[in-house]
C-alpha positions in Angstrom: 0.0 0.0 0.0 3.0 2.2 0.1 2.8 2.9 -3.5 -0.6 4.4 -4.2 -1.3 5.7 -7.6 -2.6 9.2 -7.9 -4.5 10.7 -10.9 -2.9 13.7 -12.4 -6.2 15.6 -12.3 -6.6 15.3 -8.6 -3.0 16.6 -7.7 -2.3 20.2 -7.3 -0.2 22.0 -9.8 2.9 23.8 -8.4 4.0 25.4 -11.6 5.8 28.8 -11.5 3.6 31.6 -12.6 4.8 34.2 -15.1 5.2 37.3 -12.9 6.5 40.5 -14.4 9.6 41.6 -12.6 10.0 45.3 -11.5 11.9 47.4 -13.9 15.2 48.7 -12.6 16.6 51.4 -14.8 20.3 51.9 -15.1 21.8 54.3 -12.6 24.5 56.7 -13.6 27.0 58.4 -11.3 26.5 62.1 -11.4 28.6 64.9 -9.9 26.5 67.7 -8.4 28.2 71.1 -8.2 26.6 73.7 -5.8 26.7 77.4 -6.3 29.6 77.8 -3.9 31.7 75.3 -5.8 31.4 72.3 -3.5 30.6 69.0 -5.1 29.1 65.6 -4.2 28.2 62.5 -6.2 24.8 60.8 -6.5 23.4 57.8 -8.3 20.7 58.9 -10.7 18.9 57.9 -13.9 20.1 61.2 -15.4 22.8 60.4 -18.0 24.6 63.8 -17.7 27.8 63.4 -15.7 27.8 66.9 -14.2 24.9 69.0 -12.8 25.5 72.6 -11.9 22.9 74.1 -9.5 21.8 77.7 -10.0 19.7 77.7 -6.9 20.4 75.5 -4.0 20.6 75.5 -0.2 23.6 77.8 -0.2 22.2 80.7 -2.3 18.5 80.8 -1.7 16.6 82.8 0.9 14.4 79.8 1.9 17.3 77.9 3.3 19.4 80.9 4.4 17.0 83.4 5.9 19.6 85.3 7.9 21.9 85.9 4.9 21.8 89.6 4.1 23.1 89.3 0.5 20.1 87.2 -0.4 17.5 89.7 0.8 15.9 92.2 -1.6 16.8 90.1 -4.6 14.0 90.2 -7.2 13.4 86.6 -8.4 13.1 87.0 -12.1 12.8 83.6 -13.8 13.9 83.9 -17.5 13.4 87.7 -17.5 9.6 87.6 -17.2 9.5 90.7 -15.0 11.8 92.6 -17.3 9.6 91.7 -20.3 6.5 92.8 -18.4 8.2 96.2 -17.6 9.3 96.6 -21.2 5.7 96.1 -22.4 3.7 97.9 -19.7 6.3 100.3 -18.2 7.2 100.7 -14.5 4.5 103.2 -13.5 2.3 100.6 -11.8 5.0 99.6 -9.3 6.9 102.9 -8.9 3.8 105.1 -8.3 3.6 104.0 -4.6 7.4 104.5 -4.1 7.3 108.0 -5.5 4.1 108.8 -3.5 5.9 107.7 -0.2 8.9 110.0 -1.1 6.5 112.9 -1.7 7.6 113.3 -5.3 5.5 114.4 -8.3 3.8 111.4 -9.9 3.3 112.8 -13.4 4.9 110.3 -15.6 4.0 108.0 -18.5 1.8 105.0 -17.9 2.8 103.5 -21.2 4.6 104.7 -24.3 1.6 106.6 -25.8 -0.6 107.3 -22.8 0.1 109.8 -20.0 -1.1 109.6 -16.4 -3.6 112.1 -15.2 -1.7 114.1 -12.5 -4.7 115.5 -10.8 -6.4 112.1 -10.3 -3.2 110.5 -8.9 -2.3 113.5 -6.7 -5.9 113.5 -5.3 -5.7 109.8 -4.6 -2.4 110.2 -2.8 -3.7 113.2 -0.8 -6.8 111.2 0.3 -5.1 108.0 1.3 -1.5 109.0 2.1 -0.1 106.1 0.1 -1.5 103.9 -2.7 -1.6 100.2 -2.4 0.4 98.6 -5.2 -2.4 96.1 -6.0 -4.9 98.9 -6.3 -2.6 100.8 -8.6 -2.1 97.7 -10.8 -5.8 97.1 -10.9 -6.4 100.7 -12.0 -3.8 100.4 -14.7 -5.2 97.2 -16.0 -8.8 98.5 -15.9 -7.8 101.7 -17.7 -6.1 99.7 -20.4 -9.1 97.4 -20.9 -11.5 100.4 -21.0 -9.6 102.0 -23.9 -10.0 99.0 -26.1 -12.9 99.0 -28.5 -15.1 95.9 -28.2 -14.9 93.5 -31.0 -18.0 92.9 -33.1 -19.2 89.4 -33.4 -19.9 87.9 -36.8 -17.1 89.7 -38.5 -14.8 88.4 -41.2 -12.8 85.3 -40.6 -9.0 85.4 -40.7 -9.0 84.1 -44.3 -11.5 86.6 -45.5 -9.7 89.4 -43.8 -6.4 88.4 -45.4 -8.1 88.3 -48.8 -9.6 91.7 -48.2 -6.2 93.1 -47.1 -4.5 91.6 -50.2 -7.1 93.2 -52.5 -6.3 96.6 -51.0 -2.6 96.3 -51.9 
């Protein structure tokens, strides 16, 4: 009785299941160079051998709040603030500075529009100093009010191009 015969259908199957193994990408050794010149190495999937940090824990106000040289630095990513000032001028942010100094605020709002000195002087006289957000809102609302509303149902871009071509 020691040798009993078992049917294949009644036995359990212990076959290996096809399981997807986790993907392990290749890791490169990368040298990180901080803004002060110090370096350290890390293992990363980035294939570049050297990474130079523009902003890091050594030169950013978030990690160095007591550092005096990092204060009053205007964060201008890719020159966006400079482009804004070139397009719209500096009157919206310098109006409050001039008002606090007691200077005259008659200057240009943009290249072709002048500021109304009586309105700005009256506003400064009433409040003492203008809030920069209010000044910006006034500038933007004045800009939007001067635009003519577009008429719906006009010519499409193709039709307008044909019309302009006929004029030439």
